[in-house]
N, C-alpha and C positions, 0 to 999 in steps of 0.2 A: 527451423529457417526464420530468418528474420527480414522483413521487407520494409524499407526505409519509407517514412512519409515525405512525399515530395516537397510539401510546403515547408517542412521543418528546414530543408536545406536553403530556401529562399529568404528566411528571416535573418535579421542582423544577429550577430553573435554577442553573446556576453561570457565574461572569464568567471571562474569559480569564485574569485575574490569579490567581484562586482555582484555576483549572484547572492553571496553571503551578506554583503552590506544592505541588500535590498529588505533582508528580512531578520527583525529584531525582537518580534513577538514570540513568547513562549506559549502562547495558546492560540488555537486557530479553529475555525470550522473547516470541515472536510465534506466534499461533494463529489460524489462518484457517478460516472456515466460509462455504460458500455456501447460503443459506437462502431459503425462501419468505418473503415479506414478514409472511404470518399468523403464521409460526412465531416470527419476531422480536418482533412485537406482543404475542404469548402470553408469551414469554420475559420482556419487560421489565415486563409487567403482574402476573404471577403469581409472580415471584420475590420472596423476603422480603429480599433484599440492597437497600440504600438507593443507589439509583441518583440520578443528577443529570445533566442535560443542558446541555452548553455554549450559551450564548445570548449573540450579540452583536448590539445594536441591533434587538431583538426577533426575529431570525432564528435559527433552529436547524439549518439546513442551508446549506452552503457550496460553492461550485463551485472545484474543484481541477483544474488543467491541468498535466500532468507531462510533460517531454520526457526521454526516454532515450537515453543514448550508449552506442557501443559501437565496437570496432574493425570494420574491413572484413571481416574474417573471423568477425566476432560471438563473440570469445572469452567475453566476460562472460556472454552468452546461453548458450553451450555449457556454462559451469561451472555456470549453474543447472540447465540442463536435465540435466545428469549427475549433478547433486546432489553436487558437491564440497563437502566439510564446511566448508571455509574459501574464501570467494569475496568479490567486491566487486560493487557496483551504482553507478554515476554517473548522476546526474538532476538537472535543475533543475525546480522547483515553482512554480508562479503561483498565488498566492491570488487569485482574480478580485475578488471583492467588495472586499478591502481593497487591490488591487493592489500587493500585496507579492510579491517573487520570492527565491528563493535557491537556493544549489546545495548539493546534498547529496552526500556520499561515505558509502554504506551497506556495512557489512562484516557477513558471516555468520562468526561465530566457530566455533571447533572444538567448542565445547561446546554448541552450537545456539543461543546466544543471538546477538542483533544488537546492532551498536553504529553510530552515525551522526556524523558530523562536518558541521557546517553552517555556510555562509557566507551571510550576508545580502546581499540587493541585489545578487544575481549571477543573470543569465539567460543569457547566452551563455559559451562557453568561449573565452577569448582567453589571450594570453601570462601575464597575472597568474593567471588561472584554471587554467591547465596547471600552474603551481607549486603552487598550493593543492592540487591534486587529487592530484599526487605526493608531496607531503608527507604528505597526508592517509593515503593507501594505504600509504605506508611506515609509518606510525605504527600503523595498524589492522592491516596484513598484511604483515609482513616477508618477502615472498617475492619471488625473481627472477621470478616468473611475471608479476607486474604491474609490474615495474620500468620506470619512466618511460613508462608506458602512454599518459600524458594527451594527448600531442601526436599520438596515432594515433586520438583517439576522434571519433566524427562523429555527427550526428542520427539516430536508427534508428527510433524510434516516440513517439507521443504518445497519452496518455490523459487523458480529461475525465470527471470524475465529480462526483457530489454527495455530501458528507460531512457526517454529525452525529457529534458526540464525546460519550460518556457515561463518567462516572466512577463507580466504586464506592466510597461513603464509607466502607465497612466494610474495606477493603482497599486496597493500592496496586495499583490496576487501572485502565486506560483501555481503552474499547470504541470503536472506530470503525464506523461503519455507512455503507457506500459503496453508492449506489445510482445508476441512470442512467447506467452506465459505457459510455463509447465509446472504442474503441481504433482507431488510425490508423496504419498502415504500408504502405510500398510503394504509395502512392496509393490504398489501399483503407481503408474505414472499417467497423468492426462495431460492434454494440451488443448489450449484455446484455439478455436477455429482461426485459420490464418488472416482472414479479411477482418477481425475485429479486434478493437484495441481497448484497453481499460484507461479512461481519462479521469483523473482526479484534482480537483481545483480546490487550493488551501488558501485561506483567507482569514484575517481578523473579523471578517464581517459574515454574518449568517448567509446572506445573499449577495454574492459579489458580482462584478460587473459580467464576467463570462458566465457565470450562472445565469444571471437574468437575460442576458443575450440568447443562450441555449433554449431556456424555456418560452421565449417569444418565438423560437423557431419550432415549438412543439415537442422539444426533446426534454425527457424528464430524468432526474436522478435515478439512481439504483442503491439498493443497500448490499452490492455484491461485495464479499470479503473473500481474499486469497486463501486465508487461513480455514475458514469456514467450508469453502469451495472443495479445498483438498480433503478434509474431513468426511465431508459429505459424499463425494465423489468416489473415495475409496471404501464407502459403506461402513466407516467405522462407527458413524452414526445415521441413522435414517434420515434423509433430507425433510425439512419442512415442505408441505405441499407447494407452495409458490416457489420455494427454493430450488426443488426437484425439477420443475419445468425450466427455470433459468439456467441450472446447469445442463440440460439436455440441448437448450438452444446454443449455448457457449462453448461446449467442449467436445473434444473428439473421443473416440472409444479408447478405452484403458488399455496399457501394456503392462504386462507382468514384470517386474524388474528382478533380473536373476544375481 
């Protein structure tokens, strides 16, 4: 079940074309927060920053379904869980309402920034996609660790959620608000508690205006990863100690999928 954030409805709207025109950088810093819905509403209403919400066909919330791929030994998960400074992630994303799909190769760079390479209209990993992934990884992360890894990738987890996107007209900053998060892995499904949302602030600056504002309110970032949460919640891998506590506080009990 999805519950709209009331503050999002009150913001001025921005079109998809205008949204894309505000973002030209290939690299960015991503800062995540897990927040109660009331806190997000309060932040969006009380800030002096000029926010606007993406609106398409009178809708401000959209369904995303993301499939993650990893090696049989979960190399990509392990690198994330061990917080390697340079790592990659491979996933396909389905934008449900518009029925668009794309393949994404996302890299965490050594300086903390992230960079993505996108391939439109790709949903599965076949021979063509294997070449695209290997070439993308070679460009983003020139390391023997991931050399020719694409032909070993297999579906590992799926996440589904509702996303709203907000831009800050006073700076180069994009904020995504994810709710109704569901995680699927190893034939099990988990859902985020309905009062919580995952907020991600994307900016070319390490500390953006919104991140600075939230920190002044005593709200601190989290390292929560949807993919890692799915793997750990399904007990494919044992959660790290601090991660296990975080999962228990954010996810409901599992359901076995038939």
